[in-house]
N, C-alpha and C positions, 0 to 999 in steps of 0.2 A: 503492499500500499505505498510505502515512501524508500525513497532513495537516498543512503549515507552519502555524503560528501566529507571532503577533508579529514579522511581517519574516522570518521565516526560511523557505528554499525546505522543498517538501517532495517529496513522490515521484513518479515519474518512469516508475512501470512498476504494470503491474495487475498483483495478484496474481491465479493464476483461481481461490487458495482463500478469496479474501474478498470481497466481498458488494460491489455496488456498483449505481451509479440505474442502473433499469432499464423508469422510468417517465420520462418526459416531459407536464409537464401544460401549460396553454397560456401564453403569454407572462404575465408576471405583473408586479402595482405595486410598486415597491418602495418603502421609506420610511429616512428618517434613524436609523441606527442598527441597522440589520438586520445581521446577518452573511454577505457573501459570497460565494461560492466561484468560485474558476478553476482552469484548468490550462492551465500556460502551458510552450513546447518547453525553454527555459530552467530557470525556478525551481519547474516541475509542477505539485503541486496545493498551491493557501494557500486559506487562510480571511482577510477583514478587515471592517473595519466600513465599513458606509457611511455616509460623512460628509457631502456633498453630494451635491444632484441635479439641480440646474443651471445650469454653469458656462460659461461661457464660453472657451475656453482658447485659447492664443497657442501654435502648435507651432513650432522650427522659429527658433530666437529668432536663432540662429549664424548664418545665411545671409540674402542680400537679398530673400530670399524667403518672410517669414512666412507663414503663414496659421493662422484660426481654425475652432475645432470649437465649432458654436453647442450649449448646452445640454449636456453631458458631465458624466459622475454620477462621481463620487472616492468611491477605496477607499483607505482607510487602514489603515495595520500588515498590508500584503501583501507578499510577497517578488512583486519584478517583476525581470523583466533583460531584456536585449538579446533579439532574437528570440521573448519572449513576445506580441507584438502581434499579434493575430487569436486571439487566444486567447479560447475561451465565458466567458463570467462569467454565473453561475447563483445561487439562492435553493433551499437542502436546505428541500422540503417538512417542515415541522412537524422539523427537525433531525434526521431520519431519512438513513439510503441507501437509502430506498424508493423516494423519486419528485423529481425540481428542479422547477424554473417557471424555465427561460430570461430571458434579461436582455438580454443585449447583447455586446458585441466589443469586448476592449481594445485601446487605439489607442496610449497612451503611460503612461510612467511616469518614477518619480524614481531614472534611474541617474546615479551620478556621473559628472562627467569620466571618461575614460579606466577606468572599468570595465565588466563585464559584468555584472553586478546588483546592487542594492543591498541591502543587511543590518541597517539598521535605521532607524528614521524613513521608513520606506516608503511607496510611495499609486501608485495607477496610477489611468488614467482609460477609462471605456471609454464607448461612446454605446448607449444602449440600440433596440430593434430596434425600438422605435416611432416614434422621432426615425430612424433609419436611412429607414423607410419615407415620412415626413414632406421630406425632403430629396433623396429620388429622384423623389420626386410632385412637389416644387416645379421642382426640377431640368431632369427632362425631361419634363414637359409643362406646357411655357406656356401663359397664357392665349389664346385662339384672340383676330385683331384684332375 
């Protein structure tokens, strides 16, 4: 029912009386500076700004087995919280509520140690659908000898 901006959480409730995205367009190309939306289980519908498009992100720096995600995208000033992983990330086509262009899936965010959500200077990372497909092909279809 409402959009969270500037690192604030958004709504987790879909209003029957409010318009919602009803057309999904083909997977999109995204550029730095675009407004990007997501709906997470914890922080709801939020919007932030795409600040980076291909960063290699080290995940789980605390354990003895950290791993790296290649070529992730970064969205700044969008609320994020524990439980938002797996949230869809998209562009609102023309800034309206008529159509969306799916971009990818959120997998990590800037959540302070001991907190459930981030409330200022937040960012999250997502993997584009294009990159997911590339990794799956490379990992599960090795070249024949």
